[in-house]
Each structure stands twice: as structure tokens, then as C-alpha cells.
C-alpha positions as protocol buffer text, in pm:
chain_id: "A"
residue {
  index: 1
  type: PRO
  ca { x: 3758 y: 8634 z: -390 }
}
residue {
  index: 2
  type: ASN
  ca { x: 3927 y: 8445 z: -672 }
}
residue {
  index: 3
  type: THR
  ca { x: 4101 y: 8195 z: -446 }
}
residue {
  index: 4
  type: SER
  ca { x: 4184 y: 7830 z: -488 }
}
residue {
  index: 5
  type: LEU
  ca { x: 4211 y: 7590 z: -199 }
}
residue {
  index: 6
  type: GLU
  ca { x: 4392 y: 7260 z: -146 }
}
residue {
  index: 7
  type: LEU
  ca { x: 4271 y: 7067 z: 156 }
}
residue {
  index: 8
  type: HIS
  ca { x: 4528 y: 6830 z: 309 }
}
residue {
  index: 9
  type: LEU
  ca { x: 4332 y: 6625 z: 559 }
}
residue {
  index: 10
  type: GLY
  ca { x: 4541 y: 6307 z: 560 }
}
residue {
  index: 11
  type: ASN
  ca { x: 4619 y: 6118 z: 881 }
}
residue {
  index: 12
  type: ASN
  ca { x: 4329 y: 6263 z: 1078 }
}
residue {
  index: 13
  type: HIS
  ca { x: 4132 y: 5949 z: 1172 }
}
residue {
  index: 14
  type: ILE
  ca { x: 3833 y: 6069 z: 968 }
}
residue {
  index: 15
  type: THR
  ca { x: 3576 y: 5788 z: 941 }
}
residue {
  index: 16
  type: SER
  ca { x: 3298 y: 5931 z: 723 }
}
residue {
  index: 17
  type: LEU
  ca { x: 3204 y: 6220 z: 496 }
}
residue {
  index: 18
  type: ASN
  ca { x: 2870 y: 6381 z: 422 }
}
residue {
  index: 19
  type: ARG
  ca { x: 2732 y: 6654 z: 202 }
}
residue {
  index: 20
  type: LEU
  ca { x: 2808 y: 6920 z: 463 }
}
residue {
  index: 21
  type: SER
  ca { x: 3174 y: 6821 z: 505 }
}
residue {
  index: 22
  type: PHE
  ca { x: 3303 y: 7077 z: 252 }
}
residue {
  index: 23
  type: ARG
  ca { x: 3010 y: 7318 z: 233 }
}
residue {
  index: 24
  type: ARG
  ca { x: 3192 y: 7620 z: 375 }
}
residue {
  index: 25
  type: TYR
  ca { x: 3461 y: 7625 z: 105 }
}
residue {
  index: 26
  type: LYS
  ca { x: 3278 y: 7457 z: -182 }
}
residue {
  index: 27
  type: GLN
  ca { x: 3343 y: 7729 z: -440 }
}
residue {
  index: 28
  type: TRP
  ca { x: 3722 y: 7731 z: -383 }
}
residue {
  index: 29
  type: ILE
  ca { x: 3828 y: 7370 z: -330 }
}
residue {
  index: 30
  type: GLU
  ca { x: 4044 y: 7233 z: -613 }
}
residue {
  index: 31
  type: GLN
  ca { x: 4218 y: 6943 z: -440 }
}
residue {
  index: 32
  type: ILE
  ca { x: 4127 y: 6724 z: -144 }
}
residue {
  index: 33
  type: ASP
  ca { x: 4378 y: 6486 z: 11 }
}
residue {
  index: 34
  type: LEU
  ca { x: 4198 y: 6249 z: 249 }
}
residue {
  index: 35
  type: SER
  ca { x: 4465 y: 5979 z: 239 }
}
residue {
  index: 36
  type: TYR
  ca { x: 4559 y: 5769 z: 541 }
}
residue {
  index: 37
  type: ASN
  ca { x: 4234 y: 5813 z: 728 }
}
residue {
  index: 38
  type: LYS
  ca { x: 3973 y: 5554 z: 830 }
}
residue {
  index: 39
  type: ILE
  ca { x: 3695 y: 5652 z: 593 }
}
residue {
  index: 40
  type: ARG
  ca { x: 3438 y: 5376 z: 554 }
}
residue {
  index: 41
  type: ALA
  ca { x: 3141 y: 5576 z: 434 }
}
residue {
  index: 42
  type: ILE
  ca { x: 3088 y: 5862 z: 194 }
}
residue {
  index: 43
  type: ALA
  ca { x: 2733 y: 5991 z: 172 }
}
residue {
  index: 44
  type: ALA
  ca { x: 2568 y: 6052 z: -163 }
}
residue {
  index: 45
  type: ASN
  ca { x: 2647 y: 6388 z: -321 }
}
residue {
  index: 46
  type: THR
  ca { x: 2928 y: 6470 z: -75 }
}
residue {
  index: 47
  type: PHE
  ca { x: 3139 y: 6622 z: -356 }
}
residue {
  index: 48
  type: HIS
  ca { x: 2855 y: 6738 z: -581 }
}
residue {
  index: 49
  type: ASP
  ca { x: 2877 y: 7113 z: -514 }
}
residue {
  index: 50
  type: LEU
  ca { x: 3256 y: 7139 z: -539 }
}
residue {
  index: 51
  type: ILE
  ca { x: 3251 y: 7317 z: -873 }
}
residue {
  index: 52
  type: ARG
  ca { x: 3631 y: 7360 z: -901 }
}
residue {
  index: 53
  type: LEU
  ca { x: 3740 y: 7020 z: -773 }
}
residue {
  index: 54
  type: GLN
  ca { x: 4022 y: 6867 z: -978 }
}
residue {
  index: 55
  type: ILE
  ca { x: 4181 y: 6595 z: -763 }
}
residue {
  index: 56
  type: LEU
  ca { x: 4040 y: 6369 z: -493 }
}
residue {
  index: 57
  type: ASP
  ca { x: 4283 y: 6140 z: -310 }
}
residue {
  index: 58
  type: LEU
  ca { x: 4129 y: 5871 z: -89 }
}
residue {
  index: 59
  type: THR
  ca { x: 4437 y: 5647 z: -73 }
}
residue {
  index: 60
  type: THR
  ca { x: 4465 y: 5413 z: 227 }
}
residue {
  index: 61
  type: ASN
  ca { x: 4121 y: 5431 z: 382 }
}
residue {
  index: 62
  type: GLN
  ca { x: 3864 y: 5164 z: 460 }
}
residue {
  index: 63
  type: LEU
  ca { x: 3623 y: 5195 z: 168 }
}
residue {
  index: 64
  type: SER
  ca { x: 3477 y: 4858 z: 68 }
}
residue {
  index: 65
  type: PHE
  ca { x: 3228 y: 4950 z: -207 }
}
residue {
  index: 66
  type: LEU
  ca { x: 3148 y: 5231 z: -448 }
}
residue {
  index: 67
  type: ASN
  ca { x: 2792 y: 5330 z: -518 }
}
residue {
  index: 68
  type: PRO
  ca { x: 2660 y: 5550 z: -800 }
}
residue {
  index: 69
  type: ARG
  ca { x: 2597 y: 5865 z: -598 }
}
residue {
  index: 70
  type: MET
  ca { x: 2923 y: 5853 z: -401 }
}
residue {
  index: 71
  type: PHE
  ca { x: 3114 y: 6032 z: -677 }
}
residue {
  index: 72
  type: ASN
  ca { x: 2843 y: 6254 z: -818 }
}
residue {
  index: 73
  type: ILE
  ca { x: 3101 y: 6517 z: -907 }
}
residue {
  index: 74
  type: THR
  ca { x: 2985 y: 6777 z: -1156 }
}
residue {
  index: 75
  type: SER
  ca { x: 3303 y: 6985 z: -1173 }
}
residue {
  index: 76
  type: ILE
  ca { x: 3422 y: 7010 z: -1532 }
}
residue {
  index: 77
  type: PHE
  ca { x: 3776 y: 7031 z: -1393 }
}
residue {
  index: 78
  type: PHE
  ca { x: 3768 y: 6698 z: -1208 }
}
residue {
  index: 79
  type: THR
  ca { x: 4039 y: 6478 z: -1364 }
}
residue {
  index: 80
  type: GLN
  ca { x: 4190 y: 6253 z: -1094 }
}
residue {
  index: 81
  type: LEU
  ca { x: 4031 y: 6002 z: -858 }
}
residue {
  index: 82
  type: ILE
  ca { x: 4274 y: 5803 z: -643 }
}
residue {
  index: 83
  type: LEU
  ca { x: 4123 y: 5511 z: -453 }
}
residue {
  index: 84
  type: SER
  ca { x: 4427 y: 5287 z: -409 }
}
residue {
  index: 85
  type: ASN
  ca { x: 4493 y: 5079 z: -99 }
}
residue {
  index: 86
  type: ASN
  ca { x: 4139 y: 5051 z: 32 }
}
residue {
  index: 87
  type: SER
  ca { x: 3929 y: 4735 z: 64 }
}
residue {
  index: 88
  type: ILE
  ca { x: 3705 y: 4797 z: -234 }
}
residue {
  index: 89
  type: SER
  ca { x: 3551 y: 4469 z: -344 }
}
residue {
  index: 90
  type: LYS
  ca { x: 3235 y: 4597 z: -510 }
}
residue {
  index: 91
  type: ILE
  ca { x: 3181 y: 4871 z: -762 }
}
residue {
  index: 92
  type: GLU
  ca { x: 2827 y: 4927 z: -881 }
}
residue {
  index: 93
  type: ASN
  ca { x: 2775 y: 4972 z: -1256 }
}
residue {
  index: 94
  type: GLU
  ca { x: 2694 y: 5343 z: -1242 }
}
residue {
  index: 95
  type: SER
  ca { x: 2969 y: 5443 z: -996 }
}
residue {
  index: 96
  type: PHE
  ca { x: 3165 y: 5651 z: -1247 }
}
residue {
  index: 97
  type: THR
  ca { x: 2874 y: 5783 z: -1455 }
}
residue {
  index: 98
  type: TYR
  ca { x: 2912 y: 6145 z: -1342 }
}
residue {
  index: 99
  type: LEU
  ca { x: 3287 y: 6166 z: -1396 }
}
residue {
  index: 100
  type: LYS
  ca { x: 3278 y: 6270 z: -1762 }
}
residue {
  index: 101
  type: HIS
  ca { x: 3608 y: 6461 z: -1746 }
}
residue {
  index: 102
  type: LEU
  ca { x: 3803 y: 6201 z: -1549 }
}
residue {
  index: 103
  type: GLU
  ca { x: 4150 y: 6127 z: -1689 }
}
residue {
  index: 104
  type: ILE
  ca { x: 4316 y: 5923 z: -1413 }
}
residue {
  index: 105
  type: LEU
  ca { x: 4152 y: 5647 z: -1207 }
}
residue {
  index: 106
  type: ASP
  ca { x: 4361 y: 5454 z: -956 }
}
residue {
  index: 107
  type: LEU
  ca { x: 4198 y: 5141 z: -812 }
}
residue {
  index: 108
  type: GLY
  ca { x: 4521 y: 4961 z: -728 }
}
residue {
  index: 109
  type: ALA
  ca { x: 4567 y: 4753 z: -412 }
}
residue {
  index: 110
  type: ASN
  ca { x: 4203 y: 4686 z: -335 }
}
residue {
  index: 111
  type: MET
  ca { x: 4000 y: 4365 z: -312 }
}
residue {
  index: 112
  type: LEU
  ca { x: 3850 y: 4366 z: -662 }
}
residue {
  index: 113
  type: GLN
  ca { x: 3788 y: 4018 z: -797 }
}
residue {
  index: 114
  type: ASN
  ca { x: 3634 y: 4136 z: -1121 }
}
residue {
  index: 115
  type: PHE
  ca { x: 3592 y: 4455 z: -1314 }
}
residue {
  index: 116
  type: HIS
  ca { x: 3343 y: 4421 z: -1598 }
}
residue {
  index: 117
  type: PHE
  ca { x: 3293 y: 4785 z: -1684 }
}
residue {
  index: 118
  type: ASN
  ca { x: 3376 y: 4932 z: -2018 }
}
residue {
  index: 119
  type: LEU
  ca { x: 3512 y: 5256 z: -1883 }
}
residue {
  index: 120
  type: SER
  ca { x: 3563 y: 5417 z: -2222 }
}
residue {
  index: 121
  type: HIS
  ca { x: 3185 y: 5430 z: -2269 }
}
residue {
  index: 122
  type: ASN
  ca { x: 3122 y: 5664 z: -1976 }
}
residue {
  index: 123
  type: LEU
  ca { x: 3466 y: 5821 z: -1943 }
}
residue {
  index: 124
  type: PRO
  ca { x: 3573 y: 5954 z: -2283 }
}
residue {
  index: 125
  type: ASN
  ca { x: 3878 y: 6144 z: -2147 }
}
residue {
  index: 126
  type: LEU
  ca { x: 4023 y: 5852 z: -1954 }
}
residue {
  index: 127
  type: SER
  ca { x: 4396 y: 5815 z: -2016 }
}
residue {
  index: 128
  type: THR
  ca { x: 4517 y: 5615 z: -1714 }
}
residue {
  index: 129
  type: VAL
  ca { x: 4366 y: 5332 z: -1511 }
}
residue {
  index: 130
  type: LYS
  ca { x: 4561 y: 5144 z: -1246 }
}
residue {
  index: 131
  type: LEU
  ca { x: 4428 y: 4805 z: -1135 }
}
residue {
  index: 132
  type: ASN
  ca { x: 4743 y: 4646 z: -989 }
}
residue {
  index: 133
  type: ASP
  ca { x: 4745 y: 4438 z: -669 }
}
residue {
  index: 134
  type: ASN
  ca { x: 4384 y: 4323 z: -680 }
}
residue {
  index: 135
  type: PRO
  ca { x: 4294 y: 3953 z: -640 }
}
residue {
  index: 136
  type: PHE
  ca { x: 4119 y: 3917 z: -977 }
}
residue {
  index: 137
  type: ASP
  ca { x: 3936 y: 3596 z: -1063 }
}
residue {
  index: 138
  type: CYS
  ca { x: 4073 y: 3458 z: -1386 }
}
residue {
  index: 139
  type: VAL
  ca { x: 3767 y: 3485 z: -1609 }
}
residue {
  index: 140
  type: CYS
  ca { x: 3732 y: 3586 z: -1971 }
}
residue {
  index: 141
  type: ASP
  ca { x: 3487 y: 3868 z: -1888 }
}
residue {
  index: 142
  type: MET
  ca { x: 3781 y: 4102 z: -1836 }
}
residue {
  index: 143
  type: ARG
  ca { x: 3947 y: 4052 z: -2173 }
}
residue {
  index: 144
  type: TRP
  ca { x: 3858 y: 4413 z: -2254 }
}
residue {
  index: 145
  type: ILE
  ca { x: 4173 y: 4504 z: -2058 }
}
residue {
  index: 146
  type: LEU
  ca { x: 4386 y: 4389 z: -2351 }
}
residue {
  index: 147
  type: ASP
  ca { x: 4214 y: 4628 z: -2590 }
}
residue {
  index: 148
  type: HIS
  ca { x: 4262 y: 4949 z: -2392 }
}
residue {
  index: 149
  type: ASP
  ca { x: 4593 y: 5129 z: -2358 }
}
residue {
  index: 150
  type: TYR
  ca { x: 4467 y: 5331 z: -2064 }
}
residue {
  index: 151
  type: VAL
  ca { x: 4510 y: 5028 z: -1836 }
}
residue {
  index: 152
  type: ILE
  ca { x: 4876 y: 5109 z: -1784 }
}
residue {
  index: 153
  type: ASP
  ca { x: 4967 y: 4826 z: -1546 }
}
residue {
  index: 154
  type: LYS
  ca { x: 4800 y: 4535 z: -1726 }
}
residue {
  index: 155
  type: GLU
  ca { x: 5124 y: 4336 z: -1744 }
}
residue {
  index: 156
  type: TYR
  ca { x: 5141 y: 4339 z: -1362 }
}
residue {
  index: 157
  type: LEU
  ca { x: 4789 y: 4213 z: -1294 }
}
residue {
  index: 158
  type: LEU
  ca { x: 4773 y: 3872 z: -1129 }
}
residue {
  index: 159
  type: CYS
  ca { x: 4506 y: 3609 z: -1093 }
}
residue {
  index: 160
  type: SER
  ca { x: 4374 y: 3570 z: -738 }
}
residue {
  index: 161
  type: ASP
  ca { x: 4586 y: 3261 z: -679 }
}
residue {
  index: 162
  type: TYR
  ca { x: 4895 y: 3467 z: -773 }
}
residue {
  index: 163
  type: LYS
  ca { x: 5022 y: 3187 z: -995 }
}
residue {
  index: 164
  type: TYR
  ca { x: 4946 y: 3346 z: -1329 }
}
residue {
  index: 165
  type: SER
  ca { x: 4984 y: 3677 z: -1497 }
}
residue {
  index: 166
  type: TYR
  ca { x: 4627 y: 3786 z: -1573 }
}
residue {
  index: 167
  type: VAL
  ca { x: 4714 y: 3909 z: -1922 }
}
residue {
  index: 168
  type: ASN
  ca { x: 4890 y: 3584 z: -2013 }
}
residue {
  index: 169
  type: TRP
  ca { x: 4599 y: 3383 z: -1874 }
}
residue {
  index: 170
  type: LEU
  ca { x: 4356 y: 3589 z: -2085 }
}
residue {
  index: 171
  type: ARG
  ca { x: 4563 y: 3543 z: -2399 }
}
residue {
  index: 172
  type: ILE
  ca { x: 4587 y: 3167 z: -2350 }
}
residue {
  index: 173
  type: ASN
  ca { x: 4233 y: 3091 z: -2233 }
}
residue {
  index: 174
  type: CYS
  ca { x: 4002 y: 3353 z: -2380 }
}
residue {
  index: 175
  type: PHE
  ca { x: 4098 y: 3379 z: -2743 }
}
residue {
  index: 176
  type: SER
  ca { x: 4032 y: 3081 z: -2962 }
}
residue {
  index: 177
  type: ILE
  ca { x: 4197 y: 3050 z: -3300 }
}
residue {
  index: 178
  type: ASN
  ca { x: 3994 y: 2874 z: -3562 }
}
residue {
  index: 179
  type: PHE
  ca { x: 4195 y: 2687 z: -3818 }
}
residue {
  index: 180
  type: LYS
  ca { x: 4035 y: 2603 z: -4146 }
}
residue {
  index: 181
  type: LEU
  ca { x: 4156 y: 2285 z: -4308 }
}
residue {
  index: 182
  type: ILE
  ca { x: 4197 y: 2312 z: -4681 }
}
């Protein structure tokens, strides 16, 4: 049958996912809402066979890291990954490699202290990234944020001590102006 399926599995005390979690309906699933659960672990390739998946919402779970095979999503329709309000403190370099069609990435309200990835390299369709409410270390490595319009909440990012706007700190401390005396 030519059917689409939205799975609303929020508030179900789910703690983990594996490759068999969605096997029965893999050819129909377009959206999965797993928000407000207790998910700590997602096995490699859990979402790999979901060929019509468009949106995955993992808001308010207990994820603490992202590994490269966690989001091995091959659906050409996959455009939104929502990971806000978890405890993500570590994202491995290749974590978003397979998400070539991703347009929206929400990493707000996690425990990220740095984010050194040039997302535009691997994610050519990216239009929106949310990084608000993370305790970022004030370091110049993240000055790329100023150059990309897809980081839509850059003016609201704060340094981990919450004393400084991250963008203002970057502008003041990471860009030197060389004056030439004539």
C-alpha cells in the first residue's frame, strides 16, 4: 500500500533503540516523535532502513553523545533532526556525515562546550542550526559561527560562565586588526 506513517511515541519511558525497533513499518515511516522519553542509547543503523523518513524528534531524552553510525539515515527525504534538551556533551566528527539532505538541526539546550565542525562541508542543504542554551567554552575555534547564516540563534549563545555573549566575545577576542603606520 502507498501509506505514510507518523509515529508518536513521546512520553513512553523508552530507554533505548536498536535496528529492529522500526523494522515492521520501515517502508512507511515518515516522522518519528520520540520526545520526552528516557533514551540513553541508540544502536548503530537504527534508522538506516527507513527510506521515507523526513523528521526525527528526540527532544528531552538522556542522550549524552552522538556517534557516526547513530544517524546513518539514507532517506533522501530526511530534512529535520531535533536533539534539543538532552545532555549531549560530545559529538564525534562524522556524526552527521550521512545526513546529506538535512535542512534543520536543533542541538539547543544540551551540554556542548565546543562545536568545531564545519557543517556546510557535509550538509549542503542546511538552512537552520540551533545551538542556544549550551555552556560553550569561549574559544576562538568556533568563530565559524559568525560566517554562517544558518546558525539562527547566534546572538543568544552564551559563554559557559554566562557572563558574555559568545558572539561579542568572538568579535572582541578572535579577530585582530592590523594597523599599518604610514
